[in-house]
C-alpha positions in Angstrom: 15.2 -87.6 -30.7 14.3 -83.9 -31.5 13.4 -81.1 -29.3 11.0 -78.2 -30.0 10.1 -75.1 -27.9 7.0 -73.1 -27.5 7.2 -69.5 -26.1 4.2 -67.9 -24.4 3.9 -64.7 -22.4 2.1 -63.6 -19.3 2.1 -60.7 -16.8 1.8 -61.3 -13.1 2.5 -59.9 -9.8 4.0 -61.5 -6.8 5.7 -60.8 -3.5 8.7 -62.7 -2.1 8.2 -62.7 1.7 8.2 -64.9 4.7 5.0 -64.2 6.7 6.6 -64.8 10.0 9.2 -62.1 9.4 8.7 -58.3 9.7 8.5 -56.1 6.6 12.1 -55.0 7.6 13.6 -58.4 7.7 11.8 -59.4 4.5 13.2 -56.3 2.8 16.7 -57.4 4.1 16.4 -60.9 2.6 14.4 -60.2 -0.5 15.1 -56.5 -1.3 12.5 -54.8 -3.5 10.8 -58.0 -4.3 9.3 -58.0 -0.8 7.4 -54.8 -1.3 4.2 -55.2 0.8 2.2 -53.8 -2.2 3.4 -56.3 -4.6 5.4 -55.9 -7.9 5.0 -57.4 -11.4 7.0 -58.9 -14.3 6.3 -59.4 -17.9 7.2 -63.2 -17.9 8.2 -65.2 -20.9 7.6 -69.0 -20.6 9.5 -71.5 -22.8 8.2 -75.1 -23.0 10.4 -77.6 -24.5 9.3 -81.0 -25.5 11.1 -83.9 -27.1 10.2 -87.0 -29.1 10.5 -88.5 -32.4 9.3 -86.9 -35.7 6.1 -88.3 -37.1 6.9 -89.5 -40.6 3.6 -88.6 -42.1 3.3 -85.0 -40.7 6.9 -84.2 -40.4 6.0 -82.8 -37.0 7.1 -83.6 -33.6 3.9 -82.2 -32.1 1.1 -80.1 -33.4 2.2 -76.6 -32.0 -1.4 -75.3 -32.0 -2.3 -78.2 -29.7 0.7 -77.5 -27.5 -0.1 -73.9 -27.4 -3.8 -74.7 -26.3 -2.5 -76.9 -23.4 0.0 -74.2 -22.2 -2.7 -71.4 -22.5 -5.4 -73.5 -20.5 -3.1 -74.9 -17.9 -0.8 -71.9 -17.4 -1.6 -68.5 -19.2 -5.3 -68.5 -18.3 -4.3 -69.0 -14.6 -1.4 -66.5 -14.4 -1.9 -63.7 -16.8 -2.7 -60.4 -15.1 -3.0 -62.4 -11.8 -1.2 -62.1 -8.3 0.9 -65.4 -8.2 0.6 -65.5 -4.3 -3.1 -65.2 -4.2 -4.8 -66.2 -7.3 -2.8 -68.9 -8.9 -4.2 -72.3 -7.8 -1.0 -74.3 -8.4 1.0 -71.8 -6.4 -1.2 -71.7 -3.2 0.9 -71.8 -0.1 4.2 -72.0 -2.0 6.9 -69.1 -2.0 6.3 -67.3 -5.2 9.7 -67.3 -6.5 10.5 -67.8 -10.3 12.2 -71.2 -9.3 9.0 -72.4 -7.5 7.0 -71.0 -10.4 8.9 -73.1 -13.0 8.5 -76.2 -10.9 4.8 -75.5 -10.5 4.5 -75.0 -14.3 6.2 -78.3 -14.9 3.7 -80.1 -12.7 0.8 -78.5 -14.4 2.0 -79.4 -17.9 3.8 -82.9 -17.7 0.7 -85.1 -17.9 -1.4 -83.1 -20.5 1.9 -82.9 -22.8 2.4 -86.5 -22.4 -1.1 -87.0 -23.6 0.0 -85.3 -26.9 2.4 -88.2 -27.4 5.7 -86.3 -26.6 7.7 -85.7 -23.3 8.0 -82.4 -21.5 11.7 -81.8 -21.5 12.3 -78.5 -19.9 10.6 -75.2 -18.6 12.3 -71.9 -18.9 10.8 -69.0 -17.3 12.2 -65.3 -17.9 11.4 -63.1 -15.0 13.5 -60.2 -16.6 15.8 -59.8 -19.5 18.6 -60.5 -16.9 17.0 -63.3 -14.9 15.6 -66.6 -15.9 15.1 -70.1 -14.4 15.4 -73.4 -16.3 13.9 -76.6 -14.8 14.3 -80.0 -16.2 12.0 -82.0 -13.9 13.1 -84.4 -11.1 15.6 -87.2 -11.6 17.6 -85.7 -14.3 
């Protein structure tokens, strides 16, 4: 078993808030991240896959094909977008980095499996100090 990781980047805005709460209560819970005028991040996305090396090619997976899937399923949908409003797979879901990582997993799991490898993990850097790792359910 071998693992390989592809890094991609996207820029997006979001707001952490509970609609039933006042702006003051949201500020108390989520701090600056509850700004009613949104805030943004320069996200870094790491997609980790695993499997066996192909004896002919010496590759686990064609990285161009993997990058194309990530671009189509994630980057095109999130880059320079508002996660709360414009990202289809985040509709109705709190736009935390934790939920974003889970949403990305669900978007990528099937198309990556079709490449003949297994999605192993998602890592999303929200900032240089904060990141989330998700390894799917049942692990």
